[in-house]
C-alpha positions as CSV (number, residue, x, y, z in Angstrom):
1,X,6.3,-18.0,-15.6
2,X,5.1,-14.7,-13.3
3,X,5.2,-11.3,-14.3
4,X,4.7,-8.0,-12.1
5,X,1.7,-6.0,-12.9
6,X,2.3,-3.3,-10.1
7,X,4.1,-3.3,-7.0
8,X,3.0,-1.2,-3.9
9,X,5.6,-0.2,-1.3
10,X,3.2,0.1,1.7
11,X,5.7,2.5,3.8
12,X,3.5,1.7,6.7
13,X,4.8,3.3,8.9
14,X,3.4,2.6,12.1
15,X,4.4,5.6,14.9
16,X,4.1,4.1,18.3
17,X,4.1,6.9,21.2
18,X,4.6,5.6,24.5
19,X,3.4,7.7,27.5
20,X,4.4,7.3,31.0
21,X,0.5,7.9,32.0
22,X,-2.2,5.1,30.7
23,X,-4.6,7.9,30.2
24,X,-2.8,9.5,27.2
25,X,-3.6,8.4,23.7
26,X,-1.4,6.7,21.1
27,X,-1.3,7.2,17.6
28,X,-0.3,5.3,14.3
29,X,-0.1,6.6,10.7
30,X,1.3,5.0,7.7
31,X,2.3,6.6,4.3
32,X,1.8,4.8,1.1
33,X,4.0,5.1,-2.2
34,X,3.1,2.8,-5.5
35,X,4.0,2.2,-8.9
36,X,2.9,0.3,-11.5
37,X,4.4,-1.7,-14.3
38,X,2.4,-3.0,-17.7
39,X,-0.9,-2.1,-19.0
40,X,-3.3,-4.6,-17.3
41,X,-6.5,-2.8,-16.3
42,X,-6.3,-3.3,-12.3
43,X,-7.1,-1.2,-9.8
44,X,-5.9,-1.8,-5.8
45,X,-7.4,0.1,-3.1
46,X,-6.4,0.2,0.6
47,X,-9.0,1.7,2.9
48,X,-8.5,2.9,6.5
49,X,-10.5,1.3,9.5
50,X,-10.2,4.0,11.4
51,X,-12.5,6.6,9.1
52,X,-13.3,4.6,6.7
53,X,-11.5,6.5,3.6
54,X,-9.3,5.2,0.8
55,X,-5.9,6.3,1.8
56,X,-4.9,4.6,-1.7
57,X,-6.3,4.1,-5.2
58,X,-4.2,3.6,-8.1
59,X,-4.4,2.0,-11.1
60,X,-1.7,4.5,-12.4
61,X,2.6,4.8,-11.8
62,X,3.3,7.3,-9.1
63,X,0.0,7.2,-7.1
64,X,0.7,9.1,-3.8
65,X,-0.8,7.4,-0.8
66,X,-2.0,9.1,2.3
67,X,-2.1,8.4,6.4
68,X,-4.1,6.6,8.7
69,X,-3.8,7.8,12.2
70,X,-4.8,5.3,15.0
71,X,-5.6,7.7,17.9
72,X,-7.8,6.3,20.7
73,X,-7.7,3.2,19.6
74,X,-4.4,1.8,21.6
75,X,-6.7,-0.4,23.8
76,X,-8.5,-2.2,20.8
77,X,-4.9,-3.3,19.2
78,X,-3.1,-4.5,22.5
79,X,-3.2,-8.1,23.1
80,X,-1.5,-11.0,22.7
81,X,-1.2,-13.7,19.9
82,X,-2.5,-16.4,22.7
83,X,-6.0,-14.8,22.4
84,X,-6.5,-14.6,18.7
85,X,-9.3,-17.0,17.5
86,X,-8.1,-19.7,14.8
87,X,-11.6,-20.1,12.7
88,X,-11.5,-16.0,12.1
89,X,-10.2,-12.8,11.9
90,X,-9.8,-11.6,15.5
91,X,-6.8,-9.1,15.5
92,X,-8.0,-5.1,15.2
93,X,-8.4,-4.8,11.6
94,X,-6.5,-1.7,10.4
95,X,-7.0,-1.7,6.9
96,X,-8.8,-3.6,4.1
97,X,-7.6,-4.2,0.5
98,X,-9.8,-4.6,-3.0
99,X,-8.3,-5.6,-5.7
100,X,-10.5,-5.1,-9.3
101,X,-10.5,-5.7,-13.0
102,X,-12.1,-7.0,-16.1
103,X,-9.5,-9.0,-17.5
104,X,-9.1,-13.1,-17.0
105,X,-6.1,-14.6,-15.2
106,X,-4.4,-15.8,-11.7
107,X,-3.4,-12.8,-9.8
108,X,-1.2,-12.8,-6.2
109,X,-1.8,-10.4,-4.3
110,X,1.3,-10.4,-1.0
111,X,1.5,-8.6,1.7
112,X,5.0,-8.4,3.5
113,X,5.9,-7.2,7.0
114,X,9.2,-6.3,8.7
115,X,9.3,-5.9,12.5
116,X,8.1,-2.6,14.3
117,X,10.8,-0.6,15.2
118,X,11.7,2.3,17.2
119,X,13.4,5.2,15.1
120,X,17.0,4.2,16.9
121,X,16.8,1.2,14.4
122,X,17.1,-1.2,17.2
123,X,14.2,-2.0,19.6
124,X,11.1,-3.5,18.8
125,X,7.7,-4.3,20.0
126,X,6.0,-7.5,19.2
127,X,3.7,-7.3,16.6
128,X,1.0,-10.1,15.0
129,X,-0.8,-9.9,11.8
130,X,-4.3,-11.5,10.3
131,X,-5.4,-11.5,6.9
132,X,-9.2,-12.6,6.3
133,X,-12.6,-11.4,5.4
134,X,-11.8,-12.3,2.1
135,X,-14.7,-11.5,-0.3
136,X,-14.9,-12.2,-4.4
137,X,-17.4,-11.0,-6.5
138,X,-18.7,-10.2,-9.6
139,X,-20.1,-6.5,-10.5
140,X,-22.7,-6.3,-12.9
141,X,-24.2,-3.2,-14.5
142,X,-26.8,-2.3,-11.6
143,X,-24.1,-2.9,-9.1
144,X,-22.5,-6.1,-7.2
145,X,-24.1,-9.1,-7.7
146,X,-22.8,-10.4,-4.9
147,X,-22.3,-13.8,-6.3
148,X,-18.9,-15.7,-7.5
149,X,-20.1,-16.4,-11.1
150,X,-21.5,-14.3,-13.5
151,X,-22.6,-15.4,-16.7
152,X,-19.8,-17.9,-18.1
153,X,-17.2,-16.5,-15.7
154,X,-16.4,-17.5,-12.3
155,X,-13.9,-16.2,-9.3
156,X,-12.4,-17.3,-6.4
157,X,-9.4,-16.2,-3.6
158,X,-6.9,-19.2,-2.3
159,X,-6.5,-19.7,0.4
160,X,-10.0,-18.9,2.2
161,X,-8.4,-19.3,5.8
162,X,-7.3,-17.0,8.5
163,X,-3.5,-16.4,7.9
164,X,-1.7,-15.2,11.5
165,X,2.0,-14.1,11.4
166,X,4.8,-12.7,13.6
167,X,7.5,-10.5,12.2
168,X,10.8,-11.5,13.8
169,X,14.1,-10.9,13.6
170,X,14.9,-13.8,11.0
171,X,11.3,-13.9,9.6
172,X,9.5,-11.4,7.7
173,X,6.3,-13.4,6.9
174,X,4.6,-12.9,3.5
175,X,0.7,-13.4,3.3
176,X,-0.5,-14.2,-0.3
177,X,-3.9,-14.9,-1.9
178,X,-4.3,-15.9,-5.3
179,X,-7.1,-14.8,-7.3
180,X,-8.4,-16.7,-10.3
181,X,-11.1,-15.9,-12.6
182,X,-11.9,-18.2,-15.1
183,X,-14.5,-20.0,-17.2
184,X,-16.9,-21.9,-15.2
185,X,-16.7,-25.2,-17.4
186,X,-13.0,-25.3,-17.2
187,X,-12.4,-24.4,-20.5
188,X,-8.8,-22.7,-21.5
189,X,-9.0,-19.1,-21.8
190,X,-6.5,-16.5,-23.6
191,X,-4.5,-14.4,-21.6
192,X,-6.2,-11.2,-21.3
193,X,-9.6,-12.2,-22.3
194,X,-12.2,-9.6,-20.9
195,X,-14.2,-10.4,-18.4
196,X,-17.4,-8.8,-16.3
197,X,-15.8,-6.9,-13.7
198,X,-14.8,-8.3,-10.7
199,X,-13.7,-7.3,-7.3
200,X,-11.5,-9.4,-4.8
201,X,-11.3,-8.3,-1.0
202,X,-9.7,-9.0,2.4
203,X,-8.7,-7.2,5.8
204,X,-5.1,-6.9,7.5
205,X,-5.2,-6.9,11.2
206,X,-2.9,-6.4,13.6
207,X,-2.2,-6.8,17.3
208,X,0.6,-5.3,19.4
209,X,1.9,-7.4,22.0
210,X,0.8,-5.6,25.2
211,X,3.6,-7.4,27.4
212,X,6.4,-6.2,25.2
213,X,4.8,-2.7,24.8
214,X,4.5,-1.8,28.2
215,X,8.1,-3.2,29.3
216,X,10.4,-1.0,30.9
217,X,13.2,-2.1,28.8
218,X,11.0,-0.5,25.9
219,X,12.4,2.7,25.3
220,X,9.6,6.3,24.6
221,X,9.0,7.0,21.0
222,X,7.8,6.1,17.5
223,X,8.2,2.7,16.2
224,X,7.6,2.3,12.5
225,X,6.8,-1.1,10.4
226,X,7.0,-1.4,6.4
227,X,4.6,-3.5,4.5
228,X,4.9,-4.2,1.1
229,X,2.3,-5.2,-1.4
230,X,2.5,-6.8,-4.6
231,X,0.2,-7.8,-7.2
232,X,1.8,-10.4,-9.9
233,X,-0.2,-12.0,-12.5
234,X,0.6,-15.9,-13.5
235,X,1.7,-16.5,-17.2
């Protein structure tokens, strides 16, 4: 049985502005709204790759997000999924996530995506997303231990391989990472047992299909996608 800890509605509204001139710059932004249910001491942070700012940091209900502006990076995010490396995160990183806590258990962090859609609600531009760059550590009194073990405890995040997916008309991809905080010796732990402070991280990359983007059939205007992020605990 799983219980919602909190859900983040990443109204990740990516606005791709198409111009006739190749020299013009394209922009993208997203707005995040969040809410939390339950009393687990968790914190979720979303960090912008563009200016390295935290556009969301929430452990309470009603948290508001910010924007990520992709001015000048259109050359970095244009490409095709054929060029993505299977062995590592090779899509352009748009944002990273960090889940922090000090309670034992198993936590699912899920990201699901809708197609990049024009504000007319009809036209879309092909996109591919990747999730990777996983890291799980305990944080000691003097800072991060840079270790997945601390005292009697261990932490892991699975799967460890990079995941790649593209939204389609009938398929809305979802990336799910499971973070487990447990005792090293495998003994059972009572739900909600206090542990050393821990952090689980990852990054989400994006490729905008260049053929779809530059097609004469693709109208100019704003294109948006929605990413929903949820955190659930196993009980």
